[in-house]
Biotite code that builds the C-alpha atoms (Angstrom):
import biotite.structure as struc

atoms = struc.array([
    struc.Atom([-9.936, 39.786, 3.304], chain_id="A", res_id=1, res_name="MET", atom_name="CA", element="C"),
    struc.Atom([-7.932, 37.907, 5.941], chain_id="A", res_id=2, res_name="GLY", atom_name="CA", element="C"),
    struc.Atom([-4.505, 36.353, 5.638], chain_id="A", res_id=3, res_name="LYS", atom_name="CA", element="C"),
    struc.Atom([-4.432, 32.797, 4.264], chain_id="A", res_id=4, res_name="VAL", atom_name="CA", element="C"),
    struc.Atom([-2.611, 30.343, 6.528], chain_id="A", res_id=5, res_name="GLN", atom_name="CA", element="C"),
    struc.Atom([-1.502, 26.763, 6.047], chain_id="A", res_id=6, res_name="THR", atom_name="CA", element="C"),
    struc.Atom([-2.575, 24.031, 8.458], chain_id="A", res_id=7, res_name="PHE", atom_name="CA", element="C"),
    struc.Atom([0.237, 22.546, 10.507], chain_id="A", res_id=8, res_name="LYS", atom_name="CA", element="C"),
    struc.Atom([0.189, 18.969, 11.702], chain_id="A", res_id=9, res_name="THR", atom_name="CA", element="C"),
    struc.Atom([2.048, 16.845, 14.178], chain_id="A", res_id=10, res_name="GLU", atom_name="CA", element="C"),
    struc.Atom([2.636, 13.652, 12.205], chain_id="A", res_id=11, res_name="VAL", atom_name="CA", element="C"),
    struc.Atom([2.828, 11.398, 15.270], chain_id="A", res_id=12, res_name="SER", atom_name="CA", element="C"),
    struc.Atom([-0.520, 12.681, 16.565], chain_id="A", res_id=13, res_name="GLN", atom_name="CA", element="C"),
    struc.Atom([-2.132, 12.314, 13.140], chain_id="A", res_id=14, res_name="LEU", atom_name="CA", element="C"),
    struc.Atom([-0.821, 8.752, 12.753], chain_id="A", res_id=15, res_name="LEU", atom_name="CA", element="C"),
    struc.Atom([-1.967, 7.879, 16.283], chain_id="A", res_id=16, res_name="ASP", atom_name="CA", element="C"),
    struc.Atom([-5.425, 9.299, 15.546], chain_id="A", res_id=17, res_name="LEU", atom_name="CA", element="C"),
    struc.Atom([-5.672, 7.279, 12.345], chain_id="A", res_id=18, res_name="MET", atom_name="CA", element="C"),
    struc.Atom([-4.502, 4.065, 13.992], chain_id="A", res_id=19, res_name="ILE", atom_name="CA", element="C"),
    struc.Atom([-6.643, 4.321, 17.114], chain_id="A", res_id=20, res_name="ASN", atom_name="CA", element="C"),
    struc.Atom([-9.710, 6.327, 16.140], chain_id="A", res_id=21, res_name="SER", atom_name="CA", element="C"),
    struc.Atom([-10.485, 5.946, 12.447], chain_id="A", res_id=22, res_name="LEU", atom_name="CA", element="C"),
    struc.Atom([-11.772, 2.387, 12.693], chain_id="A", res_id=23, res_name="TYR", atom_name="CA", element="C"),
    struc.Atom([-13.808, 0.867, 15.510], chain_id="A", res_id=24, res_name="SER", atom_name="CA", element="C"),
    struc.Atom([-13.098, -2.772, 14.630], chain_id="A", res_id=25, res_name="ASN", atom_name="CA", element="C"),
    struc.Atom([-9.521, -4.107, 14.500], chain_id="A", res_id=26, res_name="LYS", atom_name="CA", element="C"),
    struc.Atom([-10.470, -6.734, 11.924], chain_id="A", res_id=27, res_name="ASP", atom_name="CA", element="C"),
    struc.Atom([-10.919, -4.015, 9.307], chain_id="A", res_id=28, res_name="ILE", atom_name="CA", element="C"),
    struc.Atom([-7.147, -4.009, 8.639], chain_id="A", res_id=29, res_name="PHE", atom_name="CA", element="C"),
    struc.Atom([-7.378, -7.271, 6.689], chain_id="A", res_id=30, res_name="LEU", atom_name="CA", element="C"),
    struc.Atom([-10.130, -5.970, 4.410], chain_id="A", res_id=31, res_name="ARG", atom_name="CA", element="C"),
    struc.Atom([-8.140, -2.801, 3.763], chain_id="A", res_id=32, res_name="GLU", atom_name="CA", element="C"),
    struc.Atom([-4.912, -4.645, 2.898], chain_id="A", res_id=33, res_name="LEU", atom_name="CA", element="C"),
    struc.Atom([-6.665, -7.213, 0.691], chain_id="A", res_id=34, res_name="VAL", atom_name="CA", element="C"),
    struc.Atom([-8.506, -4.360, -1.064], chain_id="A", res_id=35, res_name="ALA", atom_name="CA", element="C"),
    struc.Atom([-5.140, -2.671, -1.729], chain_id="A", res_id=36, res_name="ASN", atom_name="CA", element="C"),
    struc.Atom([-3.785, -5.941, -3.151], chain_id="A", res_id=37, res_name="ALA", atom_name="CA", element="C"),
    struc.Atom([-6.877, -6.307, -5.362], chain_id="A", res_id=38, res_name="ALA", atom_name="CA", element="C"),
    struc.Atom([-6.375, -2.757, -6.635], chain_id="A", res_id=39, res_name="ASP", atom_name="CA", element="C"),
    struc.Atom([-2.726, -3.567, -7.457], chain_id="A", res_id=40, res_name="ALA", atom_name="CA", element="C"),
    struc.Atom([-3.872, -6.571, -9.469], chain_id="A", res_id=41, res_name="ILE", atom_name="CA", element="C"),
    struc.Atom([-6.530, -4.512, -11.267], chain_id="A", res_id=42, res_name="ASP", atom_name="CA", element="C"),
    struc.Atom([-3.871, -1.952, -12.217], chain_id="A", res_id=43, res_name="LYS", atom_name="CA", element="C"),
    struc.Atom([-1.652, -4.756, -13.559], chain_id="A", res_id=44, res_name="ALA", atom_name="CA", element="C"),
    struc.Atom([-4.591, -6.241, -15.493], chain_id="A", res_id=45, res_name="ARG", atom_name="CA", element="C"),
    struc.Atom([-5.159, -2.837, -17.035], chain_id="A", res_id=46, res_name="PHE", atom_name="CA", element="C"),
    struc.Atom([-1.487, -2.719, -18.102], chain_id="A", res_id=47, res_name="GLU", atom_name="CA", element="C"),
    struc.Atom([-2.018, -6.182, -19.592], chain_id="A", res_id=48, res_name="GLY", atom_name="CA", element="C"),
    struc.Atom([-4.586, -4.787, -22.029], chain_id="A", res_id=49, res_name="LEU", atom_name="CA", element="C"),
    struc.Atom([-1.795, -3.072, -23.954], chain_id="A", res_id=50, res_name="THR", atom_name="CA", element="C"),
    struc.Atom([1.138, -5.335, -23.064], chain_id="A", res_id=51, res_name="ASN", atom_name="CA", element="C"),
    struc.Atom([0.499, -9.081, -22.940], chain_id="A", res_id=52, res_name="ALA", atom_name="CA", element="C"),
    struc.Atom([3.765, -9.579, -21.022], chain_id="A", res_id=53, res_name="ALA", atom_name="CA", element="C"),
    struc.Atom([1.957, -8.228, -17.947], chain_id="A", res_id=54, res_name="HIS", atom_name="CA", element="C"),
    struc.Atom([-0.710, -10.930, -18.028], chain_id="A", res_id=55, res_name="ASN", atom_name="CA", element="C"),
    struc.Atom([-0.434, -13.822, -15.587], chain_id="A", res_id=56, res_name="ARG", atom_name="CA", element="C"),
    struc.Atom([-2.355, -15.932, -13.140], chain_id="A", res_id=57, res_name="GLU", atom_name="CA", element="C"),
    struc.Atom([-3.371, -13.320, -10.553], chain_id="A", res_id=58, res_name="TRP", atom_name="CA", element="C"),
    struc.Atom([-3.270, -14.134, -6.854], chain_id="A", res_id=59, res_name="ALA", atom_name="CA", element="C"),
    struc.Atom([-3.533, -12.701, -3.364], chain_id="A", res_id=60, res_name="ILE", atom_name="CA", element="C"),
    struc.Atom([-2.173, -14.910, -0.596], chain_id="A", res_id=61, res_name="ARG", atom_name="CA", element="C"),
    struc.Atom([-2.550, -14.531, 3.159], chain_id="A", res_id=62, res_name="ILE", atom_name="CA", element="C"),
    struc.Atom([0.096, -16.381, 5.167], chain_id="A", res_id=63, res_name="GLU", atom_name="CA", element="C"),
    struc.Atom([-0.158, -16.503, 8.969], chain_id="A", res_id=64, res_name="PRO", atom_name="CA", element="C"),
    struc.Atom([2.891, -17.617, 10.968], chain_id="A", res_id=65, res_name="ASP", atom_name="CA", element="C"),
    struc.Atom([1.991, -18.223, 14.626], chain_id="A", res_id=66, res_name="LYS", atom_name="CA", element="C"),
    struc.Atom([5.558, -19.083, 15.642], chain_id="A", res_id=67, res_name="ASP", atom_name="CA", element="C"),
    struc.Atom([6.960, -15.776, 14.390], chain_id="A", res_id=68, res_name="ASN", atom_name="CA", element="C"),
    struc.Atom([3.757, -13.793, 15.133], chain_id="A", res_id=69, res_name="LYS", atom_name="CA", element="C"),
    struc.Atom([3.543, -12.463, 11.590], chain_id="A", res_id=70, res_name="THR", atom_name="CA", element="C"),
    struc.Atom([0.853, -12.193, 8.979], chain_id="A", res_id=71, res_name="LEU", atom_name="CA", element="C"),
    struc.Atom([1.769, -11.722, 5.321], chain_id="A", res_id=72, res_name="LYS", atom_name="CA", element="C"),
    struc.Atom([-0.479, -10.351, 2.591], chain_id="A", res_id=73, res_name="ILE", atom_name="CA", element="C"),
    struc.Atom([1.106, -11.057, -0.794], chain_id="A", res_id=74, res_name="ILE", atom_name="CA", element="C"),
    struc.Atom([-0.037, -10.042, -4.268], chain_id="A", res_id=75, res_name="ASP", atom_name="CA", element="C"),
    struc.Atom([1.470, -10.334, -7.733], chain_id="A", res_id=76, res_name="ASN", atom_name="CA", element="C"),
    struc.Atom([-0.024, -7.074, -8.941], chain_id="A", res_id=77, res_name="GLY", atom_name="CA", element="C"),
    struc.Atom([1.678, -4.003, -10.348], chain_id="A", res_id=78, res_name="ILE", atom_name="CA", element="C"),
    struc.Atom([4.163, -3.451, -7.489], chain_id="A", res_id=79, res_name="GLY", atom_name="CA", element="C"),
    struc.Atom([5.759, -0.107, -6.643], chain_id="A", res_id=80, res_name="MET", atom_name="CA", element="C"),
    struc.Atom([8.990, 1.739, -7.312], chain_id="A", res_id=81, res_name="THR", atom_name="CA", element="C"),
    struc.Atom([10.850, 3.452, -4.471], chain_id="A", res_id=82, res_name="GLU", atom_name="CA", element="C"),
    struc.Atom([9.358, 6.807, -5.482], chain_id="A", res_id=83, res_name="ASP", atom_name="CA", element="C"),
    struc.Atom([5.855, 5.301, -5.552], chain_id="A", res_id=84, res_name="GLU", atom_name="CA", element="C"),
    struc.Atom([6.317, 3.839, -2.066], chain_id="A", res_id=85, res_name="VAL", atom_name="CA", element="C"),
    struc.Atom([7.445, 7.224, -0.735], chain_id="A", res_id=86, res_name="ILE", atom_name="CA", element="C"),
    struc.Atom([4.559, 8.975, -2.497], chain_id="A", res_id=87, res_name="GLU", atom_name="CA", element="C"),
    struc.Atom([1.796, 6.469, -1.653], chain_id="A", res_id=88, res_name="ASN", atom_name="CA", element="C"),
    struc.Atom([2.853, 4.973, 1.690], chain_id="A", res_id=89, res_name="ILE", atom_name="CA", element="C"),
    struc.Atom([5.096, 7.720, 3.046], chain_id="A", res_id=90, res_name="GLY", atom_name="CA", element="C"),
    struc.Atom([2.368, 10.325, 2.532], chain_id="A", res_id=91, res_name="THR", atom_name="CA", element="C"),
    struc.Atom([-0.647, 9.876, 4.803], chain_id="A", res_id=92, res_name="ILE", atom_name="CA", element="C"),
    struc.Atom([-3.983, 10.199, 2.958], chain_id="A", res_id=93, res_name="ALA", atom_name="CA", element="C"),
    struc.Atom([-2.310, 10.035, -0.462], chain_id="A", res_id=94, res_name="LYS", atom_name="CA", element="C"),
    struc.Atom([-4.136, 7.559, -2.663], chain_id="A", res_id=95, res_name="SER", atom_name="CA", element="C"),
    struc.Atom([-2.340, 5.963, -5.584], chain_id="A", res_id=96, res_name="GLY", atom_name="CA", element="C"),
    struc.Atom([-5.676, 4.579, -6.730], chain_id="A", res_id=97, res_name="THR", atom_name="CA", element="C"),
    struc.Atom([-7.232, 8.028, -6.808], chain_id="A", res_id=98, res_name="LYS", atom_name="CA", element="C"),
    struc.Atom([-4.299, 9.333, -8.888], chain_id="A", res_id=99, res_name="ALA", atom_name="CA", element="C"),
    struc.Atom([-4.566, 6.322, -11.216], chain_id="A", res_id=100, res_name="PHE", atom_name="CA", element="C"),
    struc.Atom([-8.293, 6.930, -11.775], chain_id="A", res_id=101, res_name="LEU", atom_name="CA", element="C"),
    struc.Atom([-7.672, 10.641, -12.381], chain_id="A", res_id=102, res_name="LYS", atom_name="CA", element="C"),
    struc.Atom([-5.029, 9.822, -14.996], chain_id="A", res_id=103, res_name="GLN", atom_name="CA", element="C"),
    struc.Atom([-7.434, 7.430, -16.754], chain_id="A", res_id=104, res_name="LEU", atom_name="CA", element="C"),
    struc.Atom([-10.183, 10.045, -16.749], chain_id="A", res_id=105, res_name="GLU", atom_name="CA", element="C"),
    struc.Atom([-7.818, 12.643, -18.197], chain_id="A", res_id=106, res_name="GLU", atom_name="CA", element="C"),
    struc.Atom([-6.935, 10.194, -20.966], chain_id="A", res_id=107, res_name="ASN", atom_name="CA", element="C"),
    struc.Atom([-10.678, 9.686, -21.617], chain_id="A", res_id=108, res_name="LYS", atom_name="CA", element="C"),
    struc.Atom([-10.356, 5.933, -21.184], chain_id="A", res_id=109, res_name="ASN", atom_name="CA", element="C"),
    struc.Atom([-13.716, 4.161, -21.121], chain_id="A", res_id=110, res_name="SER", atom_name="CA", element="C"),
    struc.Atom([-12.300, 0.947, -19.599], chain_id="A", res_id=111, res_name="ASP", atom_name="CA", element="C"),
    struc.Atom([-11.854, 2.450, -16.126], chain_id="A", res_id=112, res_name="VAL", atom_name="CA", element="C"),
    struc.Atom([-11.625, -0.381, -13.583], chain_id="A", res_id=113, res_name="PRO", atom_name="CA", element="C"),
    struc.Atom([-13.578, -0.268, -10.319], chain_id="A", res_id=114, res_name="GLU", atom_name="CA", element="C"),
    struc.Atom([-10.893, 0.363, -7.698], chain_id="A", res_id=115, res_name="LEU", atom_name="CA", element="C"),
    struc.Atom([-11.635, 0.554, -3.993], chain_id="A", res_id=116, res_name="ILE", atom_name="CA", element="C"),
    struc.Atom([-8.907, 2.500, -2.145], chain_id="A", res_id=117, res_name="GLY", atom_name="CA", element="C"),
    struc.Atom([-9.482, 6.119, -2.959], chain_id="A", res_id=118, res_name="GLN", atom_name="CA", element="C"),
    struc.Atom([-8.743, 7.866, 0.342], chain_id="A", res_id=119, res_name="PHE", atom_name="CA", element="C"),
    struc.Atom([-5.203, 6.723, 1.140], chain_id="A", res_id=120, res_name="GLY", atom_name="CA", element="C"),
    struc.Atom([-5.719, 5.794, 4.800], chain_id="A", res_id=121, res_name="VAL", atom_name="CA", element="C"),
    struc.Atom([-6.683, 2.096, 4.826], chain_id="A", res_id=122, res_name="GLY", atom_name="CA", element="C"),
    struc.Atom([-3.104, 0.834, 4.807], chain_id="A", res_id=123, res_name="PHE", atom_name="CA", element="C"),
    struc.Atom([-2.408, 2.462, 8.182], chain_id="A", res_id=124, res_name="TYR", atom_name="CA", element="C"),
    struc.Atom([-5.097, 0.311, 9.832], chain_id="A", res_id=125, res_name="SER", atom_name="CA", element="C"),
    struc.Atom([-2.370, -2.377, 9.870], chain_id="A", res_id=126, res_name="ALA", atom_name="CA", element="C"),
    struc.Atom([-0.867, -0.597, 12.874], chain_id="A", res_id=127, res_name="PHE", atom_name="CA", element="C"),
    struc.Atom([-3.991, -1.430, 14.913], chain_id="A", res_id=128, res_name="MET", atom_name="CA", element="C"),
    struc.Atom([-2.712, -5.026, 15.083], chain_id="A", res_id=129, res_name="VAL", atom_name="CA", element="C"),
    struc.Atom([1.003, -4.721, 14.331], chain_id="A", res_id=130, res_name="ALA", atom_name="CA", element="C"),
    struc.Atom([3.970, -3.272, 16.202], chain_id="A", res_id=131, res_name="ASP", atom_name="CA", element="C"),
    struc.Atom([5.906, -3.150, 12.954], chain_id="A", res_id=132, res_name="LYS", atom_name="CA", element="C"),
    struc.Atom([4.936, -3.286, 9.286], chain_id="A", res_id=133, res_name="VAL", atom_name="CA", element="C"),
    struc.Atom([7.263, -4.107, 6.412], chain_id="A", res_id=134, res_name="GLU", atom_name="CA", element="C"),
    struc.Atom([6.589, -3.831, 2.699], chain_id="A", res_id=135, res_name="ILE", atom_name="CA", element="C"),
    struc.Atom([8.685, -5.643, 0.118], chain_id="A", res_id=136, res_name="PHE", atom_name="CA", element="C"),
    struc.Atom([7.761, -4.598, -3.402], chain_id="A", res_id=137, res_name="THR", atom_name="CA", element="C"),
    struc.Atom([8.923, -5.004, -6.983], chain_id="A", res_id=138, res_name="GLN", atom_name="CA", element="C"),
    struc.Atom([7.425, -2.790, -9.657], chain_id="A", res_id=139, res_name="SER", atom_name="CA", element="C"),
    struc.Atom([6.354, -4.132, -13.035], chain_id="A", res_id=140, res_name="TYR", atom_name="CA", element="C"),
    struc.Atom([8.642, -1.513, -14.618], chain_id="A", res_id=141, res_name="LYS", atom_name="CA", element="C"),
    struc.Atom([11.661, -3.291, -16.072], chain_id="A", res_id=142, res_name="GLU", atom_name="CA", element="C"),
    struc.Atom([14.346, -0.944, -14.742], chain_id="A", res_id=143, res_name="ASP", atom_name="CA", element="C"),
    struc.Atom([12.850, -0.674, -11.234], chain_id="A", res_id=144, res_name="ALA", atom_name="CA", element="C"),
    struc.Atom([14.715, -1.928, -8.187], chain_id="A", res_id=145, res_name="LYS", atom_name="CA", element="C"),
    struc.Atom([12.983, -3.889, -5.455], chain_id="A", res_id=146, res_name="ALA", atom_name="CA", element="C"),
    struc.Atom([12.513, -1.926, -2.227], chain_id="A", res_id=147, res_name="VAL", atom_name="CA", element="C"),
    struc.Atom([11.741, -2.539, 1.425], chain_id="A", res_id=148, res_name="ARG", atom_name="CA", element="C"),
    struc.Atom([9.744, -0.076, 3.556], chain_id="A", res_id=149, res_name="TRP", atom_name="CA", element="C"),
    struc.Atom([9.576, -0.530, 7.319], chain_id="A", res_id=150, res_name="SER", atom_name="CA", element="C"),
    struc.Atom([7.831, 1.358, 10.121], chain_id="A", res_id=151, res_name="CYS", atom_name="CA", element="C"),
    struc.Atom([7.072, 0.707, 13.786], chain_id="A", res_id=152, res_name="ASP", atom_name="CA", element="C"),
    struc.Atom([4.125, 3.126, 13.906], chain_id="A", res_id=153, res_name="GLY", atom_name="CA", element="C"),
    struc.Atom([6.271, 6.130, 14.724], chain_id="A", res_id=154, res_name="SER", atom_name="CA", element="C"),
    struc.Atom([6.376, 9.180, 12.425], chain_id="A", res_id=155, res_name="PRO", atom_name="CA", element="C"),
    struc.Atom([9.557, 7.842, 10.821], chain_id="A", res_id=156, res_name="GLU", atom_name="CA", element="C"),
    struc.Atom([9.975, 5.000, 8.374], chain_id="A", res_id=157, res_name="TYR", atom_name="CA", element="C"),
    struc.Atom([12.940, 3.271, 6.759], chain_id="A", res_id=158, res_name="GLU", atom_name="CA", element="C"),
    struc.Atom([13.438, 2.702, 3.032], chain_id="A", res_id=159, res_name="MET", atom_name="CA", element="C"),
    struc.Atom([15.978, 0.307, 1.600], chain_id="A", res_id=160, res_name="GLN", atom_name="CA", element="C"),
    struc.Atom([16.765, -0.600, -1.984], chain_id="A", res_id=161, res_name="GLU", atom_name="CA", element="C"),
    struc.Atom([17.140, -4.371, -2.289], chain_id="A", res_id=162, res_name="LEU", atom_name="CA", element="C"),
    struc.Atom([19.997, -5.880, -4.269], chain_id="A", res_id=163, res_name="GLU", atom_name="CA", element="C"),
    struc.Atom([18.103, -8.804, -5.745], chain_id="A", res_id=164, res_name="GLU", atom_name="CA", element="C"),
    struc.Atom([15.065, -8.595, -7.989], chain_id="A", res_id=165, res_name="LYS", atom_name="CA", element="C"),
    struc.Atom([11.906, -10.104, -6.556], chain_id="A", res_id=166, res_name="ARG", atom_name="CA", element="C"),
    struc.Atom([8.804, -11.450, -8.198], chain_id="A", res_id=167, res_name="GLU", atom_name="CA", element="C"),
    struc.Atom([6.654, -8.529, -9.311], chain_id="A", res_id=168, res_name="ARG", atom_name="CA", element="C"),
    struc.Atom([4.112, -7.453, -6.713], chain_id="A", res_id=169, res_name="GLY", atom_name="CA", element="C"),
    struc.Atom([3.979, -6.552, -3.046], chain_id="A", res_id=170, res_name="THR", atom_name="CA", element="C"),
    struc.Atom([4.388, -8.454, 0.194], chain_id="A", res_id=171, res_name="GLN", atom_name="CA", element="C"),
    struc.Atom([3.231, -6.818, 3.409], chain_id="A", res_id=172, res_name="ILE", atom_name="CA", element="C"),
    struc.Atom([4.558, -8.363, 6.611], chain_id="A", res_id=173, res_name="VAL", atom_name="CA", element="C"),
    struc.Atom([2.717, -7.500, 9.812], chain_id="A", res_id=174, res_name="LEU", atom_name="CA", element="C"),
    struc.Atom([4.679, -8.171, 13.010], chain_id="A", res_id=175, res_name="HIS", atom_name="CA", element="C"),
    struc.Atom([1.665, -8.679, 15.247], chain_id="A", res_id=176, res_name="LEU", atom_name="CA", element="C"),
    struc.Atom([1.254, -7.012, 18.639], chain_id="A", res_id=177, res_name="SER", atom_name="CA", element="C"),
    struc.Atom([1.175, -9.224, 21.732], chain_id="A", res_id=178, res_name="ASP", atom_name="CA", element="C"),
    struc.Atom([-2.583, -8.701, 22.137], chain_id="A", res_id=179, res_name="ASP", atom_name="CA", element="C"),
    struc.Atom([-3.273, -9.723, 18.522], chain_id="A", res_id=180, res_name="CYS", atom_name="CA", element="C"),
])
């Protein structure tokens, strides 16, 4: 039997391939980001089944700003901790939804919600229209700090813990490219 080897990858080439080749239509980014927001709300609704404090009026907002060339997608779903951002956004093709569904299946829960994002690549479609993407997120977990994630499409990203608490959920800010 031959020697088992591990694949090696050049992150910048993989990210470039995902941004420029995975989708043929630039408009797909909006569907992907709204689907992620809907999944975050579904996860929060599920938490609300056992803790009424998590229930609220659920919303996804899309806020264009022509003057500043930004587009915001805002949800008041479950939010993310710093570790969850690193795990789910900082790891290409890592799906938080897939992990959530697996955990529910392992717990033999019959109330499994229908969640869309199970491949962990849709978020990166944002870079088809944006030179820079920022995420501001506050987890539903009481002791969690709010965090900011920022990336300009390069293989590196910046994480920052925010001093002030934010409303629970996630805000994605797309700094749109000149041609978008």
